[in-house]
Backbone as JSON Lines, residues from 0, in Angstrom:
{"i":0,"aa":"M","n":[0.82,-1.02,0.08],"ca":[-0.1,-0.02,0.06],"c":[0.99,1.35,0.19]}
{"i":1,"aa":"R","n":[0.55,2.25,-0.68],"ca":[1.43,3.52,-0.82],"c":[0.09,4.58,-0.77]}
{"i":2,"aa":"L","n":[0.56,5.95,-0.7],"ca":[0.08,6.95,-0.62],"c":[0.32,7.85,-1.97]}
{"i":3,"aa":"H","n":[-0.62,8.39,-2.2],"ca":[-0.54,9.55,-3.41],"c":[-1.25,10.52,-3.54]}
{"i":4,"aa":"L","n":[-0.83,11.71,-3.75],"ca":[-1.49,12.9,-3.9],"c":[-1.77,13.51,-5.18]}
{"i":5,"aa":"G","n":[-2.86,13.49,-5.71],"ca":[-3.31,14.1,-7.14],"c":[-4.06,12.88,-7.63]}
{"i":6,"aa":"P","n":[-4.48,13.15,-9.11],"ca":[-5.14,12.08,-9.76],"c":[-4.73,10.57,-9.67]}
{"i":7,"aa":"P","n":[-5.57,9.67,-10.03],"ca":[-4.75,8.39,-9.84],"c":[-3.82,7.95,-10.99]}
{"i":8,"aa":"P","n":[-2.94,7.29,-10.24],"ca":[-1.53,7.15,-11.07],"c":[-1.63,5.96,-12.14]}
{"i":9,"aa":"T","n":[-0.92,6.34,-13.15],"ca":[-0.7,5.27,-14.44],"c":[0.28,4.22,-13.99]}
{"i":10,"aa":"D","n":[0.28,2.97,-14.51],"ca":[1.1,2.2,-14.4],"c":[1.94,1.9,-15.58]}
{"i":11,"aa":"P","n":[3.6,2.52,-15.56],"ca":[4.18,2.35,-16.39],"c":[4.38,1.14,-17.16]}
{"i":12,"aa":"A","n":[4.41,0.0,-16.42],"ca":[4.36,-1.32,-17.09],"c":[3.16,-1.86,-17.74]}
{"i":13,"aa":"F","n":[2.07,-1.01,-17.87],"ca":[0.8,-1.81,-18.33],"c":[0.48,-0.8,-19.71]}
{"i":14,"aa":"Q","n":[0.57,-1.75,-20.8],"ca":[0.47,-1.12,-22.11],"c":[-0.97,-1.38,-22.56]}
{"i":15,"aa":"P","n":[-2.17,-0.22,-22.64],"ca":[-3.24,-0.6,-23.04],"c":[-3.32,-1.06,-24.51]}
{"i":16,"aa":"A","n":[-3.19,-1.87,-25.01],"ca":[-3.04,-2.72,-26.43],"c":[-4.07,-3.84,-26.55]}
{"i":17,"aa":"P","n":[-4.56,-4.26,-27.44],"ca":[-5.33,-5.51,-27.62],"c":[-4.35,-6.71,-26.95]}
{"i":18,"aa":"P","n":[-5.29,-7.64,-26.25],"ca":[-6.64,-7.59,-26.0],"c":[-7.37,-6.7,-25.11]}
{"i":19,"aa":"W","n":[-6.4,-5.87,-24.41],"ca":[-7.43,-4.65,-23.77],"c":[-8.26,-3.84,-24.18]}
{"i":20,"aa":"R","n":[-9.57,-3.42,-23.96],"ca":[-10.31,-2.6,-24.5],"c":[-10.54,-1.35,-23.56]}
{"i":21,"aa":"P","n":[-10.73,-0.3,-23.8],"ca":[-11.26,0.56,-23.05],"c":[-12.55,0.69,-22.66]}
{"i":22,"aa":"L","n":[-12.93,0.87,-21.43],"ca":[-14.47,0.96,-20.95],"c":[-14.82,2.51,-21.57]}
{"i":23,"aa":"R","n":[-15.99,2.44,-21.99],"ca":[-16.86,3.69,-22.45],"c":[-17.15,4.28,-21.34]}
{"i":24,"aa":"E","n":[-16.73,5.42,-20.7],"ca":[-16.72,5.94,-19.42],"c":[-16.56,7.38,-19.52]}
{"i":25,"aa":"P","n":[-16.87,8.16,-18.7],"ca":[-16.7,9.59,-18.68],"c":[-15.23,9.8,-18.53]}
{"i":26,"aa":"R","n":[-14.51,10.65,-19.1],"ca":[-13.15,10.99,-18.97],"c":[-12.63,12.23,-17.99]}
{"i":27,"aa":"R","n":[-13.49,12.87,-17.63],"ca":[-13.55,14.07,-16.61],"c":[-14.08,13.64,-15.17]}
{"i":28,"aa":"A","n":[-13.17,14.17,-14.03],"ca":[-13.72,14.14,-12.68],"c":[-15.03,14.53,-12.75]}
{"i":29,"aa":"S","n":[-15.47,16.03,-13.16],"ca":[-16.39,16.74,-12.93],"c":[-17.57,16.07,-13.37]}
{"i":30,"aa":"L","n":[-17.49,15.41,-14.58],"ca":[-18.74,14.9,-15.39],"c":[-19.05,13.66,-14.69]}
{"i":31,"aa":"V","n":[-17.97,12.67,-14.2],"ca":[-18.22,11.69,-13.21],"c":[-19.36,12.0,-12.1]}
{"i":32,"aa":"I","n":[-18.87,13.09,-11.43],"ca":[-19.55,13.47,-10.18],"c":[-21.06,13.95,-10.7]}
{"i":33,"aa":"L","n":[-21.18,14.79,-11.76],"ca":[-22.52,15.2,-12.2],"c":[-23.26,14.06,-12.72]}
{"i":34,"aa":"L","n":[-22.78,13.07,-13.51],"ca":[-23.74,11.95,-13.74],"c":[-23.85,11.17,-12.5]}
{"i":35,"aa":"S","n":[-23.17,10.74,-11.4],"ca":[-23.44,9.77,-10.44],"c":[-24.65,10.7,-9.39]}
{"i":36,"aa":"L","n":[-24.56,12.09,-9.54],"ca":[-25.77,12.53,-8.38],"c":[-27.17,11.78,-8.46]}
{"i":37,"aa":"P","n":[-27.61,11.83,-9.75],"ca":[-28.91,10.97,-9.56],"c":[-28.82,9.63,-9.08]}
{"i":38,"aa":"L","n":[-27.91,8.8,-9.2],"ca":[-27.67,7.51,-8.52],"c":[-27.37,7.59,-7.01]}
{"i":39,"aa":"G","n":[-26.71,8.73,-6.64],"ca":[-26.6,8.9,-5.17],"c":[-27.8,9.12,-4.65]}
{"i":40,"aa":"L","n":[-28.6,10.12,-5.38],"ca":[-29.86,10.58,-4.54],"c":[-30.92,9.2,-4.69]}
{"i":41,"aa":"L","n":[-30.9,8.44,-5.4],"ca":[-31.6,7.27,-5.58],"c":[-31.2,6.25,-4.57]}
{"i":42,"aa":"A","n":[-29.92,6.16,-4.13],"ca":[-29.24,5.3,-3.1],"c":[-29.95,5.98,-2.01]}
{"i":43,"aa":"A","n":[-29.61,7.21,-1.67],"ca":[-30.25,7.8,-0.47],"c":[-31.82,7.55,-0.32]}
{"i":44,"aa":"F","n":[-32.5,7.64,-1.13],"ca":[-34.09,7.63,-1.05],"c":[-34.22,6.08,-0.72]}
{"i":45,"aa":"L","n":[-33.49,4.93,-1.13],"ca":[-33.63,3.77,-0.87],"c":[-33.2,3.48,0.36]}
{"i":46,"aa":"F","n":[-31.91,4.02,0.77],"ca":[-31.72,4.05,2.43],"c":[-32.72,4.24,3.25]}
{"i":47,"aa":"T","n":[-33.09,5.67,2.94],"ca":[-34.33,5.83,4.04],"c":[-35.81,5.27,3.81]}
{"i":48,"aa":"L","n":[-36.14,4.68,2.66],"ca":[-37.45,4.05,2.31],"c":[-37.77,3.23,3.64]}
{"i":49,"aa":"P","n":[-36.91,2.18,3.85],"ca":[-37.37,1.06,4.85],"c":[-37.61,2.02,6.28]}
{"i":50,"aa":"L","n":[-36.81,2.98,6.39],"ca":[-37.14,3.74,7.66],"c":[-38.44,4.59,7.85]}
{"i":51,"aa":"L","n":[-38.52,5.19,6.88],"ca":[-39.94,5.87,6.65],"c":[-40.98,4.94,6.77]}
{"i":52,"aa":"L","n":[-41.0,3.61,6.18],"ca":[-42.23,2.69,6.14],"c":[-42.3,2.05,7.61]}
{"i":53,"aa":"R","n":[-41.24,1.97,8.35],"ca":[-41.15,1.63,9.89],"c":[-41.6,2.58,10.64]}
{"i":54,"aa":"S","n":[-41.89,4.11,10.24],"ca":[-42.19,5.19,11.12],"c":[-43.75,5.29,11.11]}
{"i":55,"aa":"P","n":[-44.24,5.54,12.66],"ca":[-45.81,5.5,12.56],"c":[-46.48,6.44,11.73]}
{"i":56,"aa":"D","n":[-45.58,7.51,11.65],"ca":[-46.41,8.78,10.7],"c":[-45.78,9.14,9.56]}
{"i":57,"aa":"R","n":[-44.95,7.94,9.07],"ca":[-44.44,8.12,7.75],"c":[-43.69,9.28,7.66]}
{"i":58,"aa":"S","n":[-42.84,9.84,8.64],"ca":[-41.78,11.1,8.51],"c":[-40.51,10.55,9.23]}
{"i":59,"aa":"L","n":[-39.62,11.09,8.89],"ca":[-38.24,10.88,9.32],"c":[-37.23,12.35,9.68]}
{"i":60,"aa":"T","n":[-36.81,12.45,10.84],"ca":[-36.27,13.7,11.31],"c":[-34.94,13.4,10.88]}
{"i":61,"aa":"I","n":[-34.06,14.08,10.16],"ca":[-32.47,13.75,9.96],"c":[-31.69,14.98,10.5]}
{"i":62,"aa":"P","n":[-31.1,14.68,11.43],"ca":[-30.41,16.13,12.07],"c":[-29.31,16.53,11.29]}
{"i":63,"aa":"L","n":[-28.92,17.66,10.87],"ca":[-27.89,17.98,10.17],"c":[-26.81,19.02,10.76]}
{"i":64,"aa":"S","n":[-27.02,19.21,12.28],"ca":[-26.11,19.78,12.79],"c":[-25.8,18.96,14.11]}
{"i":65,"aa":"G","n":[-24.84,19.47,14.97],"ca":[-24.51,18.82,16.15],"c":[-23.28,17.55,16.03]}
{"i":66,"aa":"L","n":[-22.95,17.51,17.28],"ca":[-21.67,16.59,17.47],"c":[-21.95,15.13,16.68]}
{"i":67,"aa":"P","n":[-22.89,14.42,16.62],"ca":[-23.45,13.14,15.98],"c":[-23.1,13.36,14.45]}
{"i":68,"aa":"S","n":[-23.59,14.34,13.97],"ca":[-23.6,14.41,12.41],"c":[-21.99,14.63,11.91]}
{"i":69,"aa":"L","n":[-21.4,15.33,12.82],"ca":[-19.91,16.02,12.8],"c":[-18.92,14.66,12.76]}
{"i":70,"aa":"L","n":[-19.36,13.68,13.72],"ca":[-18.66,12.39,13.82],"c":[-18.92,11.89,12.56]}
{"i":71,"aa":"A","n":[-20.1,11.56,12.25],"ca":[-20.61,10.86,10.87],"c":[-19.82,11.25,9.7]}
{"i":72,"aa":"L","n":[-19.61,12.54,9.6],"ca":[-19.07,13.4,8.6],"c":[-17.59,12.93,8.47]}
{"i":73,"aa":"L","n":[-16.79,13.18,9.8],"ca":[-15.57,12.72,9.87],"c":[-14.88,11.29,9.52]}
{"i":74,"aa":"L","n":[-15.97,10.5,10.06],"ca":[-15.85,9.08,9.97],"c":[-15.93,8.36,8.39]}
{"i":75,"aa":"L","n":[-16.83,9.06,7.69],"ca":[-17.61,8.58,6.54],"c":[-16.26,8.34,5.56]}
{"i":76,"aa":"V","n":[-15.44,9.24,5.37],"ca":[-14.68,8.89,3.95],"c":[-13.42,7.89,4.39]}
{"i":77,"aa":"P","n":[-12.53,8.11,5.61],"ca":[-11.87,6.67,5.96],"c":[-12.73,5.32,5.77]}
{"i":78,"aa":"L","n":[-13.73,5.46,6.61],"ca":[-14.65,4.0,6.46],"c":[-15.09,3.66,5.09]}
{"i":79,"aa":"H","n":[-15.46,4.72,4.32],"ca":[-15.82,4.38,2.8],"c":[-14.66,3.48,2.07]}
{"i":80,"aa":"E","n":[-13.31,4.61,2.16],"ca":[-12.72,3.89,1.38],"c":[-11.81,2.7,1.85]}
{"i":81,"aa":"L","n":[-11.78,2.54,3.2],"ca":[-11.38,1.28,3.58],"c":[-12.14,0.07,3.3]}
{"i":82,"aa":"L","n":[-13.49,0.47,3.12],"ca":[-14.44,-0.92,2.76],"c":[-14.14,-0.99,1.36]}
{"i":83,"aa":"H","n":[-13.7,0.03,0.59],"ca":[-13.56,-0.51,-1.08],"c":[-12.04,-1.23,-0.98]}
{"i":84,"aa":"A","n":[-11.05,-0.84,0.04],"ca":[-9.93,-1.61,0.01],"c":[-9.99,-3.06,0.58]}
{"i":85,"aa":"L","n":[-10.63,-3.42,1.5],"ca":[-10.45,-4.49,2.04],"c":[-10.81,-5.86,1.25]}
{"i":86,"aa":"P","n":[-11.67,-5.68,-0.02],"ca":[-11.74,-7.06,-0.81],"c":[-10.95,-7.06,-2.17]}
{"i":87,"aa":"L","n":[-9.74,-6.29,-1.86],"ca":[-9.08,-6.36,-2.95],"c":[-8.21,-7.36,-2.79]}
{"i":88,"aa":"P","n":[-7.36,-8.2,-3.62],"ca":[-6.36,-9.26,-3.53],"c":[-5.21,-8.7,-2.79]}
{"i":89,"aa":"G","n":[-4.92,-9.36,-1.53],"ca":[-3.89,-8.79,-0.64],"c":[-4.42,-7.77,0.4]}
{"i":90,"aa":"S","n":[-5.83,-7.22,0.19],"ca":[-6.16,-6.29,1.09],"c":[-5.16,-5.05,1.35]}
{"i":91,"aa":"L","n":[-5.33,-4.61,2.48],"ca":[-4.44,-3.34,2.84],"c":[-3.07,-3.68,2.76]}
{"i":92,"aa":"R","n":[-2.46,-4.8,2.87],"ca":[-1.06,-5.25,2.43],"c":[-0.4,-5.26,1.03]}
{"i":93,"aa":"S","n":[-1.57,-5.08,0.05],"ca":[-1.19,-5.17,-1.41],"c":[-0.17,-4.09,-1.77]}
{"i":94,"aa":"P","n":[1.06,-4.33,-2.5],"ca":[1.85,-3.5,-2.87],"c":[1.16,-2.78,-4.15]}
{"i":95,"aa":"Q","n":[-0.02,-3.13,-4.63],"ca":[-0.73,-2.69,-5.73],"c":[-1.72,-1.46,-5.38]}
{"i":96,"aa":"L","n":[-1.85,-1.79,-4.08],"ca":[-2.84,-0.78,-3.68],"c":[-2.59,0.82,-3.3]}
{"i":97,"aa":"V","n":[-3.08,1.8,-3.8],"ca":[-2.74,3.21,-3.77],"c":[-4.08,3.9,-3.14]}
{"i":98,"aa":"L","n":[-3.84,4.61,-2.17],"ca":[-4.82,5.52,-1.2],"c":[-4.48,7.04,-1.64]}
{"i":99,"aa":"G","n":[-5.38,7.62,-2.51],"ca":[-5.11,8.61,-3.01],"c":[-6.04,9.96,-2.49]}
{"i":100,"aa":"L","n":[-5.37,11.04,-2.57],"ca":[-6.08,12.3,-2.32],"c":[-5.99,13.45,-3.59]}
{"i":101,"aa":"W","n":[-7.19,13.59,-3.86],"ca":[-7.01,14.51,-5.25],"c":[-7.84,16.04,-4.72]}
{"i":102,"aa":"P","n":[-6.75,16.83,-4.07],"ca":[-7.33,18.09,-3.68],"c":[-8.15,18.75,-4.69]}
{"i":103,"aa":"R","n":[-7.65,18.91,-5.83],"ca":[-8.15,19.82,-7.12],"c":[-9.88,19.43,-7.09]}
{"i":104,"aa":"S","n":[-10.01,18.04,-7.06],"ca":[-11.45,17.29,-7.32],"c":[-11.99,17.17,-6.34]}
{"i":105,"aa":"L","n":[-11.43,17.32,-5.03],"ca":[-12.17,17.13,-3.73],"c":[-12.56,15.65,-3.62]}
{"i":106,"aa":"L","n":[-11.43,14.67,-4.12],"ca":[-11.82,13.39,-3.99],"c":[-10.7,12.76,-3.06]}
{"i":107,"aa":"A","n":[-11.05,11.49,-2.45],"ca":[-10.1,10.56,-1.79],"c":[-10.76,9.13,-2.54]}
{"i":108,"aa":"Y","n":[-9.8,8.51,-2.77],"ca":[-10.17,7.43,-3.47],"c":[-8.99,6.14,-3.52]}
{"i":109,"aa":"V","n":[-9.74,5.1,-3.72],"ca":[-8.76,3.63,-3.66],"c":[-8.43,3.3,-5.15]}
{"i":110,"aa":"H","n":[-7.13,2.97,-5.25],"ca":[-6.85,2.84,-6.76],"c":[-6.1,1.55,-6.81]}
{"i":111,"aa":"Y","n":[-6.15,0.53,-7.57],"ca":[-5.55,-0.7,-7.55],"c":[-5.33,-1.11,-8.99]}
{"i":112,"aa":"L","n":[-3.57,-1.18,-9.02],"ca":[-2.94,-1.24,-10.31],"c":[-3.15,-2.58,-10.73]}
{"i":113,"aa":"G","n":[-3.4,-3.53,-10.34],"ca":[-3.24,-5.0,-10.71],"c":[-4.62,-5.44,-11.54]}
{"i":114,"aa":"E","n":[-4.81,-6.2,-11.85],"ca":[-6.12,-6.75,-12.5],"c":[-7.12,-7.37,-11.36]}
{"i":115,"aa":"L","n":[-8.31,-7.22,-12.01],"ca":[-9.64,-7.66,-11.19],"c":[-10.35,-8.41,-12.02]}
{"i":116,"aa":"G","n":[-10.88,-9.61,-11.38],"ca":[-11.93,-10.2,-12.1],"c":[-13.29,-9.26,-12.08]}
{"i":117,"aa":"R","n":[-14.21,-9.77,-13.06],"ca":[-15.38,-8.75,-13.21],"c":[-16.24,-8.84,-12.02]}
{"i":118,"aa":"A","n":[-16.02,-9.84,-11.22],"ca":[-17.03,-10.06,-9.83],"c":[-16.4,-9.71,-8.78]}
{"i":119,"aa":"R","n":[-14.87,-9.57,-8.87],"ca":[-14.37,-8.88,-7.81],"c":[-14.46,-7.53,-7.63]}
{"i":120,"aa":"F","n":[-14.38,-6.91,-9.02],"ca":[-14.51,-5.33,-9.25],"c":[-15.78,-4.91,-8.78]}
{"i":121,"aa":"L","n":[-16.62,-5.57,-9.09],"ca":[-18.21,-5.04,-8.51],"c":[-18.23,-5.43,-7.1]}
{"i":122,"aa":"V","n":[-17.41,-6.41,-6.5],"ca":[-17.57,-6.55,-5.02],"c":[-16.98,-5.24,-4.43]}
{"i":123,"aa":"V","n":[-15.97,-4.83,-4.98],"ca":[-14.86,-3.78,-4.52],"c":[-16.11,-2.31,-4.62]}
{"i":124,"aa":"A","n":[-16.5,-2.3,-5.76],"ca":[-17.24,-1.0,-6.1],"c":[-18.46,-0.73,-4.97]}
{"i":125,"aa":"L","n":[-18.99,-2.17,-4.82],"ca":[-20.5,-1.82,-4.01],"c":[-20.39,-2.27,-2.46]}
{"i":126,"aa":"S","n":[-19.06,-2.61,-2.07],"ca":[-18.98,-3.0,-0.75],"c":[-19.32,-1.98,0.25]}
{"i":127,"aa":"P","n":[-18.83,-0.77,0.04],"ca":[-19.18,0.29,1.28],"c":[-20.7,0.89,1.24]}
{"i":128,"aa":"L","n":[-21.47,0.82,0.02],"ca":[-22.68,1.19,0.07],"c":[-23.42,0.08,0.86]}
{"i":129,"aa":"I","n":[-23.2,-1.28,0.54],"ca":[-24.01,-2.33,1.36],"c":[-23.58,-2.35,2.84]}
{"i":130,"aa":"A","n":[-22.16,-2.49,3.03],"ca":[-21.84,-2.52,4.54],"c":[-22.21,-1.43,5.52]}
{"i":131,"aa":"V","n":[-22.03,-0.24,4.82],"ca":[-22.33,0.95,5.59],"c":[-23.77,0.93,5.9]}
{"i":132,"aa":"S","n":[-24.44,0.77,4.86],"ca":[-26.12,0.69,4.89],"c":[-26.57,-0.36,6.06]}
{"i":133,"aa":"L","n":[-26.0,-1.43,6.02],"ca":[-26.42,-2.7,6.94],"c":[-25.8,-2.0,8.13]}
{"i":134,"aa":"L","n":[-24.56,-1.67,8.19],"ca":[-24.16,-1.11,9.73],"c":[-25.21,-0.14,10.3]}
{"i":135,"aa":"A","n":[-25.81,0.91,9.38],"ca":[-26.54,2.02,9.76],"c":[-27.94,1.39,10.22]}
{"i":136,"aa":"Y","n":[-28.46,0.54,9.47],"ca":[-29.72,-0.23,10.06],"c":[-29.72,-0.89,11.3]}
{"i":137,"aa":"A","n":[-28.16,-1.4,11.68],"ca":[-28.23,-2.52,12.67],"c":[-27.75,-1.34,14.02]}
{"i":138,"aa":"G","n":[-27.18,0.04,13.9],"ca":[-26.74,0.61,14.85],"c":[-28.41,1.29,15.19]}
{"i":139,"aa":"L","n":[-29.21,1.44,14.33],"ca":[-30.48,2.21,14.67],"c":[-31.3,1.08,15.32]}
{"i":140,"aa":"S","n":[-31.16,-0.18,15.09],"ca":[-32.06,-1.05,16.06],"c":[-31.35,-1.31,17.33]}
{"i":141,"aa":"L","n":[-29.85,-1.45,17.4],"ca":[-29.29,-1.84,18.76],"c":[-28.89,-0.53,19.58]}
{"i":142,"aa":"L","n":[-28.63,0.43,19.0],"ca":[-28.28,1.7,19.67],"c":[-28.91,2.83,19.16]}
{"i":143,"aa":"P","n":[-30.39,2.84,19.51],"ca":[-31.08,4.06,18.81],"c":[-30.96,5.07,19.5]}
{"i":144,"aa":"S","n":[-30.2,5.17,20.86],"ca":[-29.52,6.59,21.37],"c":[-28.82,7.23,20.6]}
{"i":145,"aa":"L","n":[-28.12,6.68,19.44],"ca":[-26.95,7.25,18.38],"c":[-27.74,7.3,17.18]}
{"i":146,"aa":"A","n":[-29.28,7.47,17.18],"ca":[-29.69,7.37,16.03],"c":[-29.35,8.64,15.0]}
{"i":147,"aa":"P","n":[-29.11,9.84,15.31],"ca":[-28.74,10.72,14.52],"c":[-27.36,10.4,14.03]}
{"i":148,"aa":"F","n":[-26.31,10.05,14.67],"ca":[-24.92,9.15,14.16],"c":[-25.49,8.31,12.86]}
{"i":149,"aa":"W","n":[-26.01,7.36,13.14],"ca":[-26.42,6.16,12.12],"c":[-27.32,6.89,10.88]}
{"i":150,"aa":"L","n":[-28.31,7.74,11.13],"ca":[-28.7,8.47,9.96],"c":[-28.0,9.0,9.25]}
{"i":151,"aa":"I","n":[-27.07,9.97,9.64],"ca":[-26.19,10.72,9.04],"c":[-25.32,10.0,8.19]}
{"i":152,"aa":"L","n":[-24.55,8.95,8.96],"ca":[-23.82,8.09,8.4],"c":[-24.38,7.39,7.11]}
{"i":153,"aa":"G","n":[-25.37,6.61,7.24],"ca":[-25.89,5.94,6.08],"c":[-26.45,6.79,5.13]}
{"i":154,"aa":"L","n":[-26.99,7.78,5.43],"ca":[-27.52,8.9,4.26],"c":[-26.47,9.33,3.56]}
{"i":155,"aa":"L","n":[-25.28,10.17,4.13],"ca":[-24.32,10.4,3.18],"c":[-23.58,9.49,2.59]}
{"i":156,"aa":"N","n":[-23.36,8.27,3.2],"ca":[-22.48,7.29,2.44],"c":[-23.72,7.0,1.32]}
{"i":157,"aa":"A","n":[-24.68,6.39,1.18],"ca":[-25.65,6.31,0.22],"c":[-25.35,7.69,-0.76]}
{"i":158,"aa":"L","n":[-25.55,8.81,-0.45],"ca":[-25.19,9.94,-1.31],"c":[-23.95,9.68,-2.01]}
{"i":159,"aa":"G","n":[-22.8,9.55,-1.36],"ca":[-21.37,9.36,-1.8],"c":[-21.24,8.21,-2.8]}
{"i":160,"aa":"S","n":[-22.1,7.24,-2.77],"ca":[-21.93,6.1,-3.58],"c":[-22.38,5.84,-5.03]}
{"i":161,"aa":"G","n":[-22.84,7.4,-5.3],"ca":[-23.27,7.2,-6.8],"c":[-22.22,7.0,-7.79]}
{"i":162,"aa":"A","n":[-21.03,7.43,-7.53],"ca":[-19.95,7.06,-8.42],"c":[-19.61,5.51,-8.46]}
{"i":163,"aa":"D","n":[-19.99,5.15,-7.26],"ca":[-19.72,3.6,-7.49],"c":[-20.55,2.83,-8.09]}
{"i":164,"aa":"L","n":[-22.05,3.53,-7.7],"ca":[-23.0,2.61,-8.65],"c":[-22.66,2.86,-10.17]}
{"i":165,"aa":"S","n":[-22.65,4.11,-10.34],"ca":[-21.94,4.35,-11.74],"c":[-21.05,3.47,-12.64]}
{"i":166,"aa":"A","n":[-19.81,3.13,-11.79],"ca":[-18.89,2.32,-12.18],"c":[-19.43,0.86,-12.34]}
{"i":167,"aa":"A","n":[-20.17,0.51,-11.42],"ca":[-20.92,-0.61,-11.46],"c":[-21.63,-0.92,-12.63]}
{"i":168,"aa":"A","n":[-22.69,-0.01,-12.92],"ca":[-23.52,-0.01,-14.08],"c":[-22.95,-0.04,-15.34]}
{"i":169,"aa":"L","n":[-21.56,0.55,-15.47],"ca":[-20.86,0.74,-16.73],"c":[-20.17,-0.97,-16.96]}
{"i":170,"aa":"V","n":[-19.76,-1.36,-16.03],"ca":[-19.1,-2.81,-16.15],"c":[-20.29,-3.87,-16.47]}
{"i":171,"aa":"L","n":[-21.27,-3.85,-15.88],"ca":[-22.2,-4.67,-15.74],"c":[-22.87,-4.49,-17.23]}
{"i":172,"aa":"T","n":[-23.03,-3.52,-18.09],"ca":[-23.53,-3.32,-19.14],"c":[-22.55,-3.52,-20.4]}
{"i":173,"aa":"Q","n":[-21.09,-3.35,-20.0],"ca":[-20.21,-3.66,-21.15],"c":[-19.35,-4.57,-21.0]}
{"i":174,"aa":"V","n":[-19.09,-4.93,-19.74],"ca":[-18.17,-6.29,-19.74],"c":[-18.6,-7.5,-19.4]}
{"i":175,"aa":"P","n":[-18.35,-8.51,-20.2],"ca":[-18.71,-9.76,-20.09],"c":[-18.73,-10.59,-18.89]}
{"i":176,"aa":"P","n":[-19.26,-11.65,-18.28],"ca":[-18.87,-12.33,-16.85],"c":[-17.7,-13.15,-17.42]}
{"i":177,"aa":"G","n":[-16.58,-13.34,-16.52],"ca":[-15.4,-13.89,-16.49],"c":[-14.43,-13.08,-17.25]}
{"i":178,"aa":"A","n":[-14.55,-11.78,-17.38],"ca":[-13.54,-10.74,-18.17],"c":[-12.76,-9.86,-16.95]}
{"i":179,"aa":"H","n":[-11.53,-9.61,-17.05],"ca":[-10.65,-8.98,-16.11],"c":[-10.82,-7.52,-16.62]}
{"i":180,"aa":"L","n":[-10.45,-6.88,-15.55],"ca":[-10.58,-5.32,-15.39],"c":[-9.11,-4.72,-14.96]}
{"i":181,"aa":"R","n":[-8.78,-3.46,-15.26],"ca":[-7.77,-2.93,-14.28],"c":[-7.74,-1.1,-14.78]}
{"i":182,"aa":"H","n":[-7.22,-0.61,-13.92],"ca":[-7.25,0.97,-14.04],"c":[-5.85,1.22,-14.64]}
{"i":183,"aa":"H","n":[-5.98,2.34,-15.39],"ca":[-4.99,2.85,-15.71],"c":[-4.92,4.58,-15.9]}
{"i":184,"aa":"G","n":[-4.51,4.93,-14.59],"ca":[-4.79,6.48,-14.44],"c":[-6.34,6.65,-14.25]}
{"i":185,"aa":"W","n":[-7.1,7.65,-14.91],"ca":[-8.55,7.54,-14.65],"c":[-9.22,6.9,-15.63]}
{"i":186,"aa":"R","n":[-8.53,6.06,-16.71],"ca":[-9.3,5.16,-17.6],"c":[-9.1,3.88,-16.77]}
{"i":187,"aa":"T","n":[-10.52,2.94,-17.4],"ca":[-10.44,1.49,-17.04],"c":[-10.63,0.57,-18.31]}
{"i":188,"aa":"Y","n":[-9.93,-0.36,-17.99],"ca":[-9.82,-1.41,-19.39],"c":[-10.02,-2.65,-19.11]}
{"i":189,"aa":"W","n":[-10.71,-3.43,-20.26],"ca":[-11.13,-4.83,-19.86],"c":[-10.64,-5.64,-20.78]}
{"i":190,"aa":"R","n":[-10.4,-6.96,-20.38],"ca":[-10.17,-7.81,-21.58],"c":[-11.0,-9.04,-21.36]}
{"i":191,"aa":"P","n":[-11.28,-9.71,-22.56],"ca":[-12.21,-10.95,-22.25],"c":[-11.32,-12.08,-21.5]}
{"i":192,"aa":"A","n":[-12.28,-12.92,-20.87],"ca":[-11.75,-14.27,-20.12],"c":[-10.79,-15.25,-21.03]}
{"i":193,"aa":"E","n":[-9.9,-15.59,-20.62],"ca":[-9.02,-16.55,-21.58],"c":[-9.39,-18.05,-21.51]}
{"i":194,"aa":"P","n":[-9.5,-18.61,-22.93],"ca":[-10.16,-20.04,-22.52],"c":[-9.36,-20.94,-21.42]}
{"i":195,"aa":"P","n":[-10.25,-21.77,-20.77],"ca":[-9.64,-22.58,-19.59],"c":[-8.48,-23.49,-20.11]}
{"i":196,"aa":"R","n":[-7.41,-23.62,-19.16],"ca":[-6.65,-24.37,-19.63],"c":[-6.25,-25.74,-18.52]}
{"i":197,"aa":"A","n":[-5.96,-26.81,-18.79],"ca":[-5.8,-27.85,-17.61],"c":[-4.9,-27.43,-16.8]}
{"i":198,"aa":"D","n":[-3.67,-26.89,-17.09],"ca":[-2.5,-26.62,-16.61],"c":[-2.24,-25.25,-15.8]}
{"i":199,"aa":"R","n":[-3.36,-24.33,-16.2],"ca":[-3.25,-23.02,-15.54],"c":[-4.23,-22.86,-14.12]}
{"i":200,"aa":"P","n":[-3.77,-22.59,-13.12],"ca":[-4.4,-22.42,-11.85],"c":[-5.66,-21.24,-12.0]}
{"i":201,"aa":"P","n":[-6.57,-21.39,-11.23],"ca":[-7.56,-20.08,-11.31],"c":[-6.87,-19.11,-11.11]}
{"i":202,"aa":"S","n":[-7.36,-17.72,-11.49],"ca":[-6.76,-16.56,-10.9],"c":[-7.13,-16.21,-9.53]}
{"i":203,"aa":"P","n":[-6.41,-15.66,-8.88],"ca":[-6.94,-15.23,-7.1],"c":[-7.75,-13.95,-7.48]}
{"i":204,"aa":"D","n":[-7.56,-13.08,-8.4],"ca":[-8.29,-11.97,-8.63],"c":[-9.7,-11.99,-9.19]}
{"i":205,"aa":"S","n":[-10.03,-13.26,-9.54],"ca":[-11.33,-13.27,-10.22],"c":[-12.41,-13.56,-9.19]}
């Protein structure tokens, strides 16, 4: 694992030539953020929907100030990025893992320089949304006295997962099962699955 300041780094050893194919995706961070907003709003609505249905008057009060909200805000980014990193091959000890901060775009990110199978890529993309939502629901049930903290944590995480949902949607609609993907700077590339061979062990990244 290493730290990086600035946009996602490229891998000098990787040459994006056939059989690698570029994923059709936005090429600017500002466009990614703009396109991910509707998905983030949808995720936030779906997060709050079960809580609204459980409420006797079908209403929900979400505090936007105070210590619980501040703690949730401070915890959200490191927790979200940690949950992206944990399912990667080698997890936090992987030499191919990059934890980045891009001040110009106000982005923190996890960047992996190796190959990922399609299924693993989707798990990495969606882990924070699923895990934090479940954590918030459990917290609301088990520690209701901290309800403002759990509500803000789950809601902001869902809003911030729009880019993750967008990435997952692009892969699901363009990349066939069994294929492999990798990042190269801001771009994503994929290659079809290789035909199975009796003498080739299964890939640990799939």
